[in-house]
Backbone as a printed PyTorch tensor [residue, N CA C, xyz], in Angstrom:
tensor([[[-24.1270,  -5.8990,  43.4230],
         [-22.8230,  -5.8710,  42.7430],
         [-22.5390,  -4.4580,  42.2370]],

        [[-21.3550,  -3.8990,  42.5840],
         [-21.0400,  -2.5750,  42.0670],
         [-20.3910,  -2.6990,  40.6960]],

        [[-20.2270,  -1.5560,  40.0640],
         [-19.7650,  -1.5870,  38.6770],
         [-18.3670,  -2.1420,  38.5290]],

        [[-17.5010,  -1.9270,  39.5480],
         [-16.1420,  -2.4150,  39.4420],
         [-16.0740,  -3.9300,  39.5360]],

        [[-17.1780,  -4.5770,  39.9450],
         [-17.1860,  -6.0210,  40.0540],
         [-17.7300,  -6.6900,  38.7970]],

        [[-18.2530,  -5.8820,  37.8800],
         [-18.7760,  -6.4340,  36.6410],
         [-17.6130,  -6.9350,  35.8000]],

        [[-17.7200,  -8.1450,  35.2960],
         [-16.6220,  -8.7200,  34.5260],
         [-16.7180,  -8.2980,  33.0680]],

        [[-15.5450,  -8.1350,  32.4450],
         [-15.4680,  -7.8150,  31.0280],
         [-14.4850,  -8.7800,  30.3850]],

        [[-14.5710,  -8.9830,  29.0740],
         [-13.6210,  -9.8620,  28.4120],
         [-12.1910,  -9.3900,  28.6770]],

        [[-11.2380, -10.3230,  28.8040],
         [ -9.8590,  -9.9280,  29.0860],
         [ -9.2920,  -9.0540,  27.9760]],

        [[ -8.4950,  -8.0800,  28.3670],
         [ -7.8590,  -7.1730,  27.4190],
         [ -6.3840,  -7.5380,  27.3460]],

        [[ -5.8330,  -7.7380,  26.1410],
         [ -4.4060,  -8.0720,  26.0480],
         [ -3.5550,  -6.8940,  26.4960]],

        [[ -2.3000,  -7.1410,  26.8650],
         [ -1.4140,  -6.0300,  27.2410],
         [ -1.2970,  -5.0170,  26.1050]],

        [[ -1.4740,  -3.7580,  26.4400],
         [ -1.4480,  -2.6910,  25.4450],
         [ -0.3410,  -1.6930,  25.7630]],

        [[  0.1270,  -1.0070,  24.7360],
         [  0.9860,   0.1630,  24.9240],
         [  0.0710,   1.3830,  24.9350]],

        [[  0.0220,   2.0750,  26.0650],
         [ -0.9120,   3.1840,  26.2370],
         [ -0.1480,   4.4570,  26.5850]],

        [[ -0.4100,   5.5190,  25.8430],
         [  0.1360,   6.8400,  26.1640],
         [ -0.9750,   7.6790,  26.7710]],

        [[ -0.6860,   8.3540,  27.8730],
         [ -1.6960,   9.1810,  28.5240],
         [ -1.2170,  10.6290,  28.5760]],

        [[ -2.1600,  11.5500,  28.4950],
         [ -1.8480,  12.9700,  28.6360],
         [ -2.7970,  13.5720,  29.6540]],

        [[ -2.2240,  14.0810,  30.7450],
         [ -3.0100,  14.7430,  31.7820],
         [ -2.0760,  15.6680,  32.5450]],

        [[ -2.5250,  16.8830,  32.8340],
         [ -1.6500,  17.8230,  33.5310],
         [ -1.7300,  17.6780,  35.0480]],

        [[ -2.5580,  16.7910,  35.5380],
         [ -2.6840,  16.5350,  36.9700],
         [ -1.7540,  15.3800,  37.3460]],

        [[ -0.6900,  15.6840,  38.0770],
         [  0.3140,  14.6660,  38.3970],
         [ -0.2700,  13.5170,  39.2030]],

        [[ -1.1400,  13.8290,  40.1760],
         [ -1.7410,  12.7830,  40.9970],
         [ -2.5790,  11.8350,  40.1430]],

        [[ -3.3550,  12.3990,  39.2150],
         [ -4.1870,  11.5470,  38.3640],
         [ -3.3190,  10.7370,  37.4110]],

        [[ -2.2300,  11.3180,  36.9000],
         [ -1.3170,  10.5670,  36.0250],
         [ -0.7730,   9.3470,  36.7500]],

        [[ -0.3440,   9.5540,  37.9980],
         [  0.2180,   8.4490,  38.7720],
         [ -0.8390,   7.3860,  39.0610]],

        [[ -2.0360,   7.8390,  39.4110],
         [ -3.1230,   6.8930,  39.6880],
         [ -3.4350,   6.0680,  38.4430]],

        [[ -3.6170,   6.7440,  37.3040],
         [ -3.9790,   6.0580,  36.0710],
         [ -2.8720,   5.1030,  35.6390]],

        [[ -1.6270,   5.5460,  35.7520],
         [ -0.5010,   4.6890,  35.3790],
         [ -0.4650,   3.4380,  36.2390]],

        [[ -0.7300,   3.6070,  37.5380],
         [ -0.7200,   2.4670,  38.4490],
         [ -1.8010,   1.4610,  38.1190]],

        [[ -3.0080,   1.9600,  37.8490],
         [ -4.1340,   1.0790,  37.5170],
         [ -3.8450,   0.3050,  36.2330]],

        [[ -3.3470,   1.0080,  35.2250],
         [ -3.0850,   0.3720,  33.9380],
         [ -1.9280,  -0.6210,  34.0420]],

        [[ -0.8860,  -0.2550,  34.7880],
         [  0.2620,  -1.1450,  34.9490],
         [ -0.1400,  -2.4310,  35.6680]],

        [[ -1.0280,  -2.3140,  36.6590],
         [ -1.4990,  -3.5080,  37.3720],
         [ -2.2330,  -4.4630,  36.4420]],

        [[ -2.8430,  -3.9300,  35.4110],
         [ -3.5490,  -4.7700,  34.4370],
         [ -2.6140,  -5.2970,  33.3510]],

        [[ -1.3210,  -5.0090,  33.4710],
         [ -0.3400,  -5.5400,  32.5330],
         [ -0.0180,  -4.6640,  31.3470]],

        [[ -0.5100,  -3.4150,  31.3560],
         [ -0.2510,  -2.5260,  30.2270],
         [  1.0550,  -1.7530,  30.4110]],

        [[  1.6510,  -1.4050,  29.2940],
         [  2.8470,  -0.5580,  29.2860],
         [  2.3950,   0.8910,  29.1250]],

        [[  2.7350,   1.7360,  30.0740],
         [  2.1750,   3.0960,  30.1130],
         [  3.2690,   4.1460,  29.9650]],

        [[  3.0080,   5.1130,  29.0920],
         [  3.8540,   6.3030,  28.9680],
         [  3.0010,   7.4970,  29.3810]],

        [[  3.2170,   8.0190,  30.5930],
         [  2.4160,   9.1230,  31.1150],
         [  3.0680,  10.4530,  30.7630]],

        [[  2.3090,  11.3390,  30.1390],
         [  2.8440,  12.6180,  29.6650],
         [  2.0670,  13.7720,  30.3030]],

        [[  2.7900,  14.8680,  30.5630],
         [  2.1620,  16.0220,  31.1980],
         [  1.8890,  17.1620,  30.2240]],

        [[  2.3560,  17.0360,  28.9820],
         [  2.1380,  18.0980,  27.9960],
         [  1.9440,  17.4910,  26.6170]],

        [[  1.3500,  18.2760,  25.7380],
         [  1.1500,  17.8150,  24.3770],
         [  2.4580,  17.5210,  23.6760]],

        [[  3.4670,  18.3660,  23.9030],
         [  4.7690,  18.1550,  23.2700],
         [  5.3860,  16.8380,  23.7350]],

        [[  5.2550,  16.5440,  25.0320],
         [  5.7900,  15.2880,  25.5630],
         [  5.0580,  14.0900,  24.9710]],

        [[  3.7450,  14.2400,  24.7710],
         [  2.9620,  13.1530,  24.1820],
         [  3.4060,  12.8970,  22.7460]],

        [[  3.5460,  13.9390,  21.9630],
         [  3.9730,  13.7870,  20.5710],
         [  5.3370,  13.1250,  20.5110]],

        [[  6.2610,  13.5560,  21.3840],
         [  7.6020,  12.9810,  21.3990],
         [  7.5580,  11.5040,  21.7690]],

        [[  6.6980,  11.1440,  22.7380],
         [  6.5870,   9.7510,  23.1580],
         [  6.0510,   8.8800,  22.0270]],

        [[  5.0640,   9.3980,  21.2910],
         [  4.4870,   8.6340,  20.1810],
         [  5.4960,   8.4700,  19.0600]],

        [[  6.2720,   9.5110,  18.7890],
         [  7.2880,   9.4190,  17.7480],
         [  8.3560,   8.3890,  18.0910]],

        [[  8.6290,   8.2410,  19.3810],
         [  9.6390,   7.2730,  19.8120],
         [  9.1060,   5.8470,  19.7430]],

        [[  7.8640,   5.6490,  20.1500],
         [  7.2340,   4.3250,  20.0950],
         [  5.7300,   4.4970,  19.9500]],

        [[  5.1960,   3.9620,  18.8520],
         [  3.7620,   4.1090,  18.5860],
         [  2.9400,   3.3070,  19.5980]],

        [[  2.0330,   3.9710,  20.3140],
         [  1.1800,   3.2410,  21.2580],
         [  0.0090,   2.5890,  20.5390]],

        [[ -0.6590,   1.6760,  21.2600],
         [ -1.8870,   1.0970,  20.7290],
         [ -3.0300,   2.1000,  20.8200]],

        [[ -3.0070,   2.9120,  21.8740],
         [ -4.0480,   3.9380,  22.0180],
         [ -3.5660,   5.0570,  22.9320]],

        [[ -4.2850,   6.1620,  22.8920],
         [ -3.9760,   7.3410,  23.6930],
         [ -5.1790,   7.6900,  24.5620]],

        [[ -4.9300,   7.9380,  25.8480],
         [ -5.9390,   8.4880,  26.7510],
         [ -5.6390,   9.9780,  26.8850]],

        [[ -6.5220,  10.8050,  26.3680],
         [ -6.2520,  12.2360,  26.2310],
         [ -7.1890,  13.0800,  27.0830]],

        [[ -6.6250,  13.8020,  28.0360],
         [ -7.4130,  14.7320,  28.8460],
         [ -7.6790,  15.9890,  28.0260]],

        [[ -8.9270,  16.4090,  27.9830],
         [ -9.2940,  17.5590,  27.1620],
         [ -9.2640,  18.8700,  27.9380]],

        [[ -9.3330,  18.8220,  29.2600],
         [ -9.3950,  20.0420,  30.0520],
         [ -8.1180,  20.1950,  30.8700]],

        [[ -7.1620,  20.9140,  30.3060],
         [ -5.8900,  21.1510,  30.9810],
         [ -5.6950,  22.6450,  31.1540]],

        [[ -4.9270,  23.0100,  32.1640],
         [ -4.7800,  24.4230,  32.4780],
         [ -3.9600,  25.1980,  31.4730]],

        [[ -2.8530,  24.6090,  31.0020],
         [ -1.9130,  25.3680,  30.1840],
         [ -2.1020,  25.2190,  28.6840]],

        [[ -2.8000,  24.1960,  28.2590],
         [ -3.0150,  24.0190,  26.8240],
         [ -4.3560,  23.3530,  26.5720]],

        [[ -4.8210,  23.4510,  25.3510],
         [ -6.1320,  22.9390,  24.9930],
         [ -6.0170,  21.5250,  24.4460]],

        [[ -6.7780,  20.6230,  25.0290],
         [ -6.7830,  19.2560,  24.5440],
         [ -7.2770,  19.1590,  23.1150]],

        [[ -8.1790,  20.0710,  22.7360],
         [ -8.7100,  20.0530,  21.3700],
         [ -7.5960,  20.2450,  20.3430]],

        [[ -6.6250,  21.1030,  20.6720],
         [ -5.5240,  21.3430,  19.7460],
         [ -4.5960,  20.1360,  19.6720]],

        [[ -4.3620,  19.5050,  20.8320],
         [ -3.5440,  18.2940,  20.8510],
         [ -4.2200,  17.2070,  20.0190]],

        [[ -5.5360,  17.0730,  20.1710],
         [ -6.2770,  16.0760,  19.4050],
         [ -6.1780,  16.3520,  17.9100]],

        [[ -6.3120,  17.6080,  17.5220],
         [ -6.2010,  17.9570,  16.1050],
         [ -4.8150,  17.6070,  15.5640]],

        [[ -3.7810,  17.8330,  16.3880],
         [ -2.4140,  17.5070,  15.9860],
         [ -2.2520,  15.9990,  15.8250]],

        [[ -2.8150,  15.2400,  16.7630],
         [ -2.7470,  13.7800,  16.6620],
         [ -3.4300,  13.2890,  15.3920]],

        [[ -4.5920,  13.8390,  15.1030],
         [ -5.3390,  13.3850,  13.9270],
         [ -4.5930,  13.7230,  12.6300]],

        [[ -3.8990,  14.8490,  12.6260],
         [ -3.1490,  15.2360,  11.4300],
         [ -1.9460,  14.3170,  11.2240]],

        [[ -1.2780,  13.9720,  12.3120],
         [ -0.0760,  13.1450,  12.2180],
         [ -0.3940,  11.6550,  12.0710]],

        [[ -1.3480,  11.1790,  12.8750],
         [ -1.6600,   9.7390,  12.9170],
         [ -3.1730,   9.5460,  12.8490]],

        [[ -3.7590,   9.6280,  11.6650],
         [ -5.2200,   9.5930,  11.5270],
         [ -5.8650,   8.3340,  12.0870]],

        [[ -5.1490,   7.2110,  12.0920],
         [ -5.7570,   5.9530,  12.5040],
         [ -5.4790,   5.6000,  13.9700]],

        [[ -4.7660,   6.4550,  14.6720],
         [ -4.4440,   6.1860,  16.0710],
         [ -5.7170,   6.2260,  16.9270]],

        [[ -5.8990,   5.2110,  17.7640],
         [ -7.0750,   5.1540,  18.6320],
         [ -6.9210,   6.1520,  19.7750]],

        [[ -7.8930,   7.0420,  19.9250],
         [ -7.8740,   8.0480,  20.9810],
         [ -9.1420,   7.9310,  21.8120]],

        [[ -8.9590,   7.8300,  23.1260],
         [-10.0750,   7.8570,  24.0660],
         [ -9.9480,   9.1470,  24.8690]],

        [[-10.9650,   9.9830,  24.7910],
         [-10.9480,  11.2860,  25.4490],
         [-11.3840,  11.1520,  26.9060]],

        [[-10.6720,  11.8570,  27.7780],
         [-10.9950,  11.8990,  29.2010],
         [-11.2000,  13.3580,  29.5880]],

        [[-12.2740,  13.6590,  30.3270],
         [-12.4810,  15.0450,  30.7450],
         [-13.2810,  15.1060,  32.0350]],

        [[-13.0030,  16.1080,  32.8310],
         [-13.7550,  16.3170,  34.0650],
         [-14.9290,  17.2490,  33.8920]],

        [[-15.0650,  17.8340,  32.6970],
         [-16.1300,  18.8010,  32.4600],
         [-16.8480,  18.4760,  31.1570]],

        [[-17.5460,  17.3370,  31.1080],
         [-18.1920,  16.9370,  29.8570],
         [-19.4100,  17.8000,  29.5360]],

        [[-19.6390,  17.9860,  28.2710],
         [-20.8520,  18.6520,  27.7970],
         [-21.2090,  18.0550,  26.4430]],

        [[-22.4630,  18.1700,  26.0670],
         [-22.8820,  17.6290,  24.7850],
         [-22.1410,  18.2890,  23.6390]],

        [[-21.8870,  19.5890,  23.7580],
         [-21.2000,  20.3030,  22.6910],
         [-19.7700,  19.8060,  22.5450]],

        [[-19.0700,  19.6370,  23.6820],
         [-17.6850,  19.1670,  23.6080],
         [-17.6330,  17.7370,  23.0810]],

        [[-18.6170,  16.9060,  23.4370],
         [-18.6550,  15.5430,  22.9290],
         [-18.8390,  15.5350,  21.4200]],

        [[-19.7390,  16.3720,  20.9340],
         [-19.9660,  16.4370,  19.4860],
         [-18.7010,  16.8730,  18.7590]],

        [[-18.0150,  17.8670,  19.3000],
         [-16.8140,  18.3730,  18.6450],
         [-15.7070,  17.3250,  18.6090]],

        [[-15.5140,  16.6060,  19.7220],
         [-14.4320,  15.6200,  19.7440],
         [-14.7430,  14.4220,  18.8580]],

        [[-16.0020,  13.9880,  18.8340],
         [-16.3340,  12.8440,  18.0020],
         [-16.2380,  13.1820,  16.5150]],

        [[-16.3400,  14.4680,  16.1810],
         [-16.1260,  14.8730,  14.7890],
         [-14.6930,  14.5950,  14.3610]],

        [[-13.7850,  14.5070,  15.3460],
         [-12.3760,  14.2380,  15.0370],
         [-12.0430,  12.7560,  15.2260]],

        [[-13.0510,  11.9220,  15.1010],
         [-12.8460,  10.4820,  15.0950],
         [-12.2490,   9.9720,  16.4000]],

        [[-12.8560,  10.3420,  17.5040],
         [-12.4770,   9.8230,  18.8130],
         [-13.2190,   8.5170,  19.0470]],

        [[-12.5310,   7.5180,  19.6000],
         [-13.1760,   6.2190,  19.7770],
         [-14.1880,   6.2340,  20.9130]],

        [[-13.8340,   6.8600,  22.0390],
         [-14.7300,   6.8490,  23.1890],
         [-14.5060,   8.1020,  24.0190]],

        [[-15.3870,   8.3110,  24.9880],
         [-15.4080,   9.5350,  25.7940],
         [-15.6820,   9.1410,  27.2370]],

        [[-14.7020,   9.3270,  28.1320],
         [-14.8610,   8.9870,  29.5440],
         [-14.9180,  10.2690,  30.3690]],

        [[-15.9580,  10.3870,  31.1760],
         [-16.1090,  11.5640,  32.0290],
         [-15.5550,  11.2660,  33.4250]],

        [[-14.6810,  12.1280,  33.9000],
         [-14.1780,  11.9910,  35.2640],
         [-15.2850,  12.3590,  36.2510]],

        [[-15.3760,  11.6780,  37.3980],
         [-14.5770,  10.4990,  37.7660],
         [-15.1820,   9.2400,  37.1620]],

        [[-14.3690,   8.4460,  36.4970],
         [-14.8600,   7.1940,  35.9380],
         [-14.3160,   6.0390,  36.7730]],

        [[-15.0140,   4.9190,  36.7300],
         [-14.5980,   3.7530,  37.5060],
         [-13.5670,   2.9480,  36.7280]],

        [[-12.8500,   2.0950,  37.4330],
         [-11.8930,   1.2090,  36.7790],
         [-12.6310,   0.2990,  35.7990]],

        [[-13.8340,  -0.1280,  36.1790],
         [-14.6250,  -0.9820,  35.3050],
         [-14.9660,  -0.2730,  33.9970]],

        [[-15.3090,   1.0010,  34.0840],
         [-15.6250,   1.7640,  32.8710],
         [-14.3950,   1.8950,  31.9740]],

        [[-13.2400,   2.1210,  32.5950],
         [-12.0040,   2.2310,  31.8240],
         [-11.6970,   0.9120,  31.1290]],

        [[-11.7900,  -0.1780,  31.8740],
         [-11.5100,  -1.4960,  31.2920],
         [-12.4900,  -1.8300,  30.1740]],

        [[-13.7510,  -1.4560,  30.3640],
         [-14.7560,  -1.7120,  29.3320],
         [-14.4280,  -0.9440,  28.0510]],

        [[-13.9950,   0.3080,  28.1940],
         [-13.6450,   1.1090,  27.0240],
         [-12.4400,   0.5260,  26.2950]],

        [[-11.4350,   0.0940,  27.0610],
         [-10.2630,  -0.5320,  26.4500],
         [-10.6640,  -1.8240,  25.7460]],

        [[-11.5430,  -2.5970,  26.3820],
         [-11.9930,  -3.8420,  25.7790],
         [-12.7420,  -3.6180,  24.4840]],

        [[-13.5540,  -2.5660,  24.4410],
         [-14.2930,  -2.2520,  23.2220],
         [-13.3430,  -1.8370,  22.0970]],

        [[-12.2950,  -1.1020,  22.4530],
         [-11.3100,  -0.6900,  21.4520],
         [-10.5830,  -1.9000,  20.8790]],

        [[-10.2370,  -2.8420,  21.7490],
         [ -9.5660,  -4.0600,  21.2910],
         [-10.4810,  -4.8550,  20.3660]],

        [[-11.7410,  -5.0230,  20.7810],
         [-12.6820,  -5.8150,  19.9980],
         [-13.0150,  -5.1580,  18.6640]],

        [[-13.1410,  -3.8330,  18.6710],
         [-13.5640,  -3.1170,  17.4620],
         [-12.4140,  -2.8900,  16.4900]],

        [[-11.2580,  -2.5060,  17.0200],
         [-10.1390,  -2.0950,  16.1730],
         [ -9.0360,  -3.1320,  16.0600]],

        [[ -9.0970,  -4.1540,  16.9120],
         [ -8.0640,  -5.1870,  16.8470],
         [ -6.7230,  -4.7540,  17.3920]],

        [[ -6.6950,  -3.6810,  18.1910],
         [ -5.4200,  -3.2160,  18.7290],
         [ -4.9150,  -4.2040,  19.7760]],

        [[ -3.6100,  -4.2170,  19.9460],
         [ -2.9950,  -5.0880,  20.9270],
         [ -2.7520,  -6.4980,  20.4320]],

        [[ -3.2350,  -6.8190,  19.2490],
         [ -3.0240,  -8.1510,  18.7090],
         [ -1.8100,  -8.1430,  17.7820]],

        [[ -1.1980,  -9.3100,  17.6050],
         [ -0.0700,  -9.4390,  16.6930],
         [ -0.5540,  -9.2160,  15.2640]],

        [[  0.3510,  -8.7790,  14.3640],
         [ -0.0590,  -8.5430,  12.9760],
         [ -0.7340,  -9.7540,  12.3430]],

        [[ -0.2150, -10.9710,  12.6370],
         [ -0.8190, -12.1530,  12.0290],
         [ -2.2150, -12.4180,  12.5780]],

        [[ -2.4460, -12.0370,  13.8550],
         [ -3.7840, -12.1810,  14.4220],
         [ -4.7610, -11.2220,  13.7430]],

        [[ -4.3120,  -9.9750,  13.5620],
         [ -5.1570,  -8.9840,  12.8820],
         [ -5.4600,  -9.4270,  11.4540]],

        [[ -4.4340,  -9.9810,  10.7890],
         [ -4.6110, -10.4000,   9.3990],
         [ -5.6130, -11.5450,   9.3050]],

        [[ -5.5060, -12.5290,  10.1930],
         [ -6.4590, -13.6400,  10.1790],
         [ -7.8860, -13.1420,  10.3680]],

        [[ -8.0680, -12.2670,  11.3760],
         [ -9.4070, -11.7620,  11.6740],
         [ -9.9550, -10.9260,  10.5260]],

        [[ -9.1130, -10.0710,   9.9480],
         [ -9.5850,  -9.1770,   8.8890],
         [ -9.8650,  -9.9320,   7.5940]],

        [[ -9.0110, -10.9030,   7.2460],
         [ -9.2730, -11.6890,   6.0440],
         [-10.5940, -12.4430,   6.1710]],

        [[-10.8080, -13.0250,   7.3450],
         [-12.0670, -13.7340,   7.5560],
         [-13.2580, -12.8180,   7.4150]],

        [[-13.1500, -11.6140,   7.9800],
         [-14.2530, -10.6550,   7.9050],
         [-14.5040, -10.2030,   6.4740]],

        [[-13.4300,  -9.8880,   5.7410],
         [-13.5740,  -9.4030,   4.3760],
         [-14.1720, -10.4670,   3.4640]],

        [[-13.7290, -11.6980,   3.6160],
         [-14.2550, -12.7810,   2.7860],
         [-15.7240, -13.0330,   3.1050]],

        [[-16.0490, -13.0170,   4.3950],
         [-17.4320, -13.2350,   4.8150],
         [-18.3520, -12.1470,   4.2520]],

        [[-17.8940, -10.8690,   4.3080],
         [-18.7040,  -9.7660,   3.7870],
         [-18.8810,  -9.8640,   2.2740]],

        [[-17.7720, -10.1580,   1.5740],
         [-17.8440, -10.2430,   0.1160],
         [-18.7380, -11.3950,  -0.3160]],

        [[-18.6830, -12.5040,   0.4050],
         [-19.5370, -13.6480,   0.0900],
         [-21.0120, -13.3070,   0.3330]],

        [[-21.2760, -12.5770,   1.4300],
         [-22.6530, -12.1940,   1.7400],
         [-23.2110, -11.2470,   0.6860]],

        [[-22.3720, -10.3440,   0.1840],
         [-22.8220,  -9.4110,  -0.8530],
         [-23.2920, -10.1510,  -2.1010]],

        [[-22.6540, -11.2610,  -2.4000],
         [-23.0320, -12.0440,  -3.5770],
         [-24.1420, -13.0470,  -3.2730]],

        [[-24.4600, -13.1890,  -1.9900],
         [-25.4740, -14.1680,  -1.6120],
         [-24.9860, -15.5890,  -1.7640]],

        [[-23.6710, -15.7810,  -1.6570],
         [-23.0850, -17.0890,  -1.8460],
         [-23.0170, -17.8620,  -0.5330]],

        [[-23.1570, -19.1670,  -0.6350],
         [-22.8590, -20.0530,   0.4780],
         [-21.3720, -20.4020,   0.4130]],

        [[-20.8810, -21.0440,   1.4600],
         [-19.4950, -21.5170,   1.4220],
         [-19.2840, -22.4960,   0.2690]],

        [[-20.3170, -23.2940,  -0.0110],
         [-20.2040, -24.2450,  -1.1220],
         [-20.0640, -23.5140,  -2.4460]],

        [[-20.8230, -22.4190,  -2.6270],
         [-20.7230, -21.6260,  -3.8650],
         [-19.3050, -21.0890,  -4.0300]],

        [[-18.7660, -20.5390,  -2.9480],
         [-17.4150, -19.9730,  -3.0130],
         [-16.3940, -21.0670,  -3.2620]],

        [[-16.5980, -22.2270,  -2.6590],
         [-15.6820, -23.3420,  -2.8600],
         [-15.6570, -23.7700,  -4.3220]],

        [[-16.8260, -23.8720,  -4.9250],
         [-16.9060, -24.3020,  -6.3280],
         [-16.2600, -23.2840,  -7.2620]],

        [[-16.3590, -21.9830,  -6.8980],
         [-15.8100, -20.9390,  -7.7620],
         [-14.3050, -20.7680,  -7.5850]],

        [[-13.8230, -21.0180,  -6.3660],
         [-12.4090, -20.7600,  -6.0640],
         [-11.5340, -22.0020,  -6.0860]],

        [[-12.1560, -23.1770,  -5.9140],
         [-11.3630, -24.3960,  -5.8390],
         [-10.8000, -24.6590,  -4.4580]],

        [[-11.1710, -23.8320,  -3.4630],
         [-10.7430, -24.0180,  -2.0810],
         [-11.8480, -24.7720,  -1.3510]],

        [[-11.4720, -25.7590,  -0.5410],
         [-12.4670, -26.6110,   0.0930],
         [-13.3560, -25.8360,   1.0630]],

        [[-14.5660, -26.3590,   1.2750],
         [-15.5130, -25.7350,   2.1900],
         [-14.9320, -25.6770,   3.6010]],

        [[-14.3140, -26.7540,   4.0540],
         [-13.7560, -26.7770,   5.4090],
         [-12.6460, -25.7470,   5.5730]],

        [[-11.8150, -25.5830,   4.5440],
         [-10.7530, -24.5850,   4.6160],
         [-11.3260, -23.1750,   4.6080]],

        [[-12.3280, -22.9400,   3.7790],
         [-12.9620, -21.6250,   3.7350],
         [-13.6130, -21.2860,   5.0710]],

        [[-14.2720, -22.2750,   5.6730],
         [-14.9060, -22.0510,   6.9730],
         [-13.8630, -21.6750,   8.0200]],

        [[-12.7260, -22.3570,   8.0040],
         [-11.6600, -22.0710,   8.9580],
         [-11.0860, -20.6760,   8.7390]],

        [[-10.9460, -20.2740,   7.4870],
         [-10.4200, -18.9460,   7.1640],
         [-11.3850, -17.8670,   7.6310]],

        [[-12.6820, -18.0670,   7.3650],
         [-13.6740, -17.0640,   7.7580],
         [-13.7640, -16.9160,   9.2730]],

        [[-13.5360, -17.9780,  10.0060],
         [-13.5420, -17.9000,  11.4720],
         [-12.2760, -17.2680,  12.0270]],

        [[-11.2870, -17.0470,  11.1650],
         [-10.0230, -16.4960,  11.6250],
         [ -9.1600, -17.5290,  12.3210]],

        [[ -9.4450, -18.8190,  12.0660],
         [ -8.6950, -19.8840,  12.7310],
         [ -7.3020, -20.0670,  12.1410]],

        [[ -7.1580, -19.8030,  10.8420],
         [ -5.8090, -19.8890,  10.2640],
         [ -5.7230, -19.0150,   9.0170]],

        [[ -4.4990, -18.7270,   8.6290],
         [ -4.2530, -17.9140,   7.4460],
         [ -4.2630, -18.8040,   6.2050]],

        [[ -4.8440, -18.3200,   5.1140],
         [ -4.7880, -19.0980,   3.8780],
         [ -3.4080, -18.9740,   3.2530]],

        [[ -3.0720, -19.9150,   2.4060],
         [ -1.8530, -19.7750,   1.6140],
         [ -2.0580, -18.6310,   0.6210]],

        [[ -0.9680, -18.1250,   0.0960],
         [ -1.0700, -17.0420,  -0.8860],
         [ -1.9010, -17.4910,  -2.0820]],

        [[ -1.6840, -18.7270,  -2.5070],
         [ -2.4280, -19.2610,  -3.6510],
         [ -3.9280, -19.3050,  -3.3560]],

        [[ -4.2910, -19.7640,  -2.1530],
         [ -5.7060, -19.8350,  -1.7960],
         [ -6.3150, -18.4530,  -1.6720]],

        [[ -5.5740, -17.5040,  -1.0800],
         [ -6.0940, -16.1470,  -0.9190],
         [ -6.3710, -15.5130,  -2.2740]],

        [[ -5.4510, -15.6880,  -3.2150],
         [ -5.6370, -15.1250,  -4.5600],
         [ -6.8400, -15.7830,  -5.2400]],

        [[ -6.9810, -17.0930,  -5.0730],
         [ -8.1050, -17.8060,  -5.7000],
         [ -9.4330, -17.3200,  -5.1380]],

        [[ -9.5010, -17.1340,  -3.8280],
         [-10.7470, -16.6720,  -3.1960],
         [-11.0520, -15.2370,  -3.6120]],

        [[-10.0160, -14.3730,  -3.5940],
         [-10.2180, -12.9770,  -3.9750],
         [-10.6850, -12.8630,  -5.4260]],

        [[-10.1010, -13.6430,  -6.3000],
         [-10.4830, -13.6200,  -7.7120],
         [-11.9390, -14.0670,  -7.8820]],

        [[-12.3220, -15.1170,  -7.1610],
         [-13.7020, -15.6080,  -7.2440],
         [-14.6900, -14.5570,  -6.7660]],

        [[-14.2930, -13.7660,  -5.7840],
         [-15.1870, -12.7530,  -5.2160],
         [-15.0410, -11.3920,  -5.8970]],

        [[-14.1360, -11.2890,  -6.8700],
         [-13.9540, -10.0200,  -7.5590],
         [-13.2900,  -8.9700,  -6.6970]],

        [[-12.4030,  -9.4020,  -5.8120],
         [-11.7090,  -8.4880,  -4.9000],
         [-10.2060,  -8.5200,  -5.1550]],

        [[ -9.5000,  -7.4860,  -4.6620],
         [ -8.0450,  -7.4440,  -4.7490],
         [ -7.4510,  -7.8730,  -3.4090]],

        [[ -6.5850,  -8.8700,  -3.3720],
         [ -5.9610,  -9.2740,  -2.1010],
         [ -5.2570,  -8.1240,  -1.3980]],

        [[ -4.7020,  -7.1970,  -2.1770],
         [ -3.9800,  -6.0750,  -1.5730],
         [ -4.9040,  -5.2070,  -0.7320]],

        [[ -6.1760,  -5.1040,  -1.1200],
         [ -7.1120,  -4.2940,  -0.3390],
         [ -7.4040,  -4.9560,   0.9990]],

        [[ -7.4020,  -6.2850,   1.0380],
         [ -7.6130,  -6.9950,   2.2940],
         [ -6.4130,  -6.8020,   3.2290]],

        [[ -5.2180,  -6.8450,   2.6560],
         [ -4.0130,  -6.6330,   3.4800],
         [ -3.9920,  -5.2110,   4.0290]],

        [[ -4.3800,  -4.2730,   3.2120],
         [ -4.4070,  -2.8810,   3.6520],
         [ -5.4250,  -2.6830,   4.7740]],

        [[ -6.5760,  -3.3310,   4.6720],
         [ -7.6000,  -3.2230,   5.7080],
         [ -7.1130,  -3.7820,   7.0280]],

        [[ -6.1730,  -4.7300,   6.9680],
         [ -5.6010,  -5.3140,   8.1800],
         [ -4.4480,  -4.4860,   8.7130]],

        [[ -4.1520,  -3.3530,   8.0660],
         [ -3.0910,  -2.4720,   8.5280],
         [ -1.7060,  -2.9170,   8.0930]],

        [[ -1.6140,  -3.7360,   7.0290],
         [ -0.3250,  -4.2400,   6.5550],
         [  0.0510,  -3.6240,   5.2310]]])
């Protein structure tokens, strides 16, 4: 079995902005991503990329670091200054340990060395979705993040679901469903759980990007 035949978890449709000065590679990458159901904005310059992001925020950016007319490092620095939380996956045909260290210092999610396989690209996108929750609806992100935050706060206290239920007045079955991300709690339940755990509900909403 070759690498392109290895299966990965399905990736939801994403808005992806790409920057590469090679027209043939831009067209190839756009075609591959479009076939997978993604919406692609292919850009040939840093200025075009910035303009595209300002017009519509993408879920992630595929950024070529080795371009003839401009430095990808400068484009990356500009992206980080403007949109610190934007997911960036670096693409380069000339990888080195030094360049990898420098880019990861600027909070790059992943690093793909050309030529990469379609399977490698899909795997990187899948990891970004799983790790950062990109491509999901706000309510999906909120359900997942609330469940994670409650689970972590409960673990810090060494509490069981029963302990949290007794302290918050929310049933064990409801708490279990919330922690799994199966449904959103009511505002009243969220406040009761947060108060029992000594947390602020607003911090949980902020962690979910709301």
